[in-house]
Structure formats: structure tokens, C-alpha cells
C-alpha positions, 0 to 999 in steps of 0.5 A: 477491489473495494467499492463504496455503495454509500459513504459515511457522513453526519451532514443532515443526519448520521449516515453509515457507510455501505462497503464491499470487498470484491474478490476474484479468486480462482475456483477449485476444480469440481468437487475441490475447495477454493484455496487462497495463495499467499498473494491472494491472502495478501490482496484480501487484506489489502482490500480489507484495509481499504474497506476499513478506511471506508467503514471506520470513517467519522467525518461530517461531510461526505466529500471528506469521508473514508477514502476520499483522500489525496492520492499519496495517502490513500494506499496507507490504510490498505498497505499497512493492513497487509502487515498483519497477514504475515504475522505468525500468530495470525497465520498459525490461527488461520493458514491451515491445511484444508483437509487435515486442519493442521496449522502452517508449519514453522519451516514454511513460515521461515521460508515465507519470511526469507522470501519477502526480501528477494529482489527488493533492491532491483524492484526498488530501483525500478520504481524509483527510476519510473517515479523520477522520469515521471516527474521529469517529463511532467515538469516540461512545458507544452512547448517542450515536446521531446523525442520520447525515447531520447528523453527517457535515455537521457533521464535514466543516464542523469540518475545513474540507472544501471543498464541491466535494470529498466523502468517498470514501463517504457514511456511510450506505453506507460499507461499510468502517466498518460491514460488519465490524470490520477497518476500523472506526476504521481507514480511516486505514490507506490513507494511513498505508501511503502514508506508510510506503512512500514513506518506506521507498522513499526509503531506496533513493533516498538510497542512489542505487540503487533496487536497492541490495543493502544496503538491500534486505537490511535491508528483508528482515531488518526488514520482510518477515521479522519478521511480528508478532514485532517491534512494527511501529514498532520494526521500521520503526525498525530498517530506516530508523534513524528513525521514518517522516514524511509528507514523502516521501509528500507529495513523491511526490504532488507536494504538496511540493517535492523535497528 
């Protein structure tokens, strides 16, 4: 996870941020190195994306600094940064055998890329169903207390949920929705973050270079540095030149043919 010991601000004087990434990687056996799995590396990049959001903040007021943004925007910098972890150029440079120093083989790179789309239709339907049921139950008034099991069954039938696919969590133990207010009527943010990050990364694809300096500078100026000083849709519009759409996410998941 990412933590902020001090947030950036300019109100009353320039204050630079102090940001930490905390990683809980499994130690190697005695005498053996600690190695990272592909998922470990993805988590590292994800949390470093949050870290950059705090480090690159350039606003006046602390309350608007860094990651102090709306729930449905806070995962964009982190999930977007995950894309570079899977770039062959980066993996060839950093994913090396701990004993021989040999770079990751091309065949393994191909298999990793192919595995990225495994089961994406199933996972997307589960997340979408959970988000829709979340919205439905939080649309009720306090006087409309339903039988929770009957309500869930009725809502899944309403959206045509395939019987072989369940929600991420059944309503009686869906802690995201009921253990606090952060995700109440907000479970959709996971899918929305995927829409934003996939669409955002396509700016680099369109430039023909995942490390394009001009696109990266726009990303820094309009996304990573603005905190909550600019309305999120306007910040994204300034970066991308248009609103985000779902097509890039669907292509990334293998659910839509490449453009």
C-alpha cells in the first residue's frame, strides 16, 4: 500500500510531500533471495502509481493534494501505471533470472500476454453485476427494507445474469458496501478505473511509443499533478482531448476486436 507522511501544498509556503510504498513480499528461504512473482511486480507498480500521484502533486491546498480525489478517480494513476510493468522493453531490462542474469525469454513474454485475457468475460460480468446490485440496493429508502436474498435474486434476474456466474460477494457478506461509506453505491469504481486506465494508456499506443515523452508530460501535468484542484472529467479531457470511452478496456480484455 501507499502512505503519505506529509502532503504537498503551497499555502503558507512550499511543502514537499513525503510518500512511502509498503510492500509485504514473501521472504525467500534461508540463504535464498527474495523473488517477486508477476503479481508481486504488478502490485509494486500499482502502489508506485499511487506514490507518484502524491509525489507529483502541484496544488495550493493540502486538502486538494495528491490522492485526495474522488473515489472514482483515485485508482486511475495506479492502474494506469501497471501497464508499463507488462511492456516487453521494460521486462527485458528488469525481469532477469536471479542466478544467471538472463533476461526473460520471448516465449514466456508471449505466454504472459496470452494469459492476460483469460476469463475476462467471466470477471467483467461478475464485477458489472455486483456494481448494478450495489446501485439498486442503495436506491431504496430506509422504509423499503427488503429480504436481502430475495432482492439479490430479483436484481440478478432483472439484468439477465447467467446462472453459472455469481456476484463477487453475496449481499449478506458484501463488506465493501456495508462496513463503511467508501464503496456504498460505489463498487462500480473498479470497472470505471479500468475504463480510464485502458483509454489513457491508448494515448501512448496512438503515439507509437509506450514511453513517449510528450504524452508522459501531458499525463504528469493533467492527471498526476492536479490532485483535486481540477474537476476529474475536465482533467481527463485536458490529458486525452476527449472523454473516456469503454472501447479500449474491451479491447484490452479481448472482448472487442483490435482497432
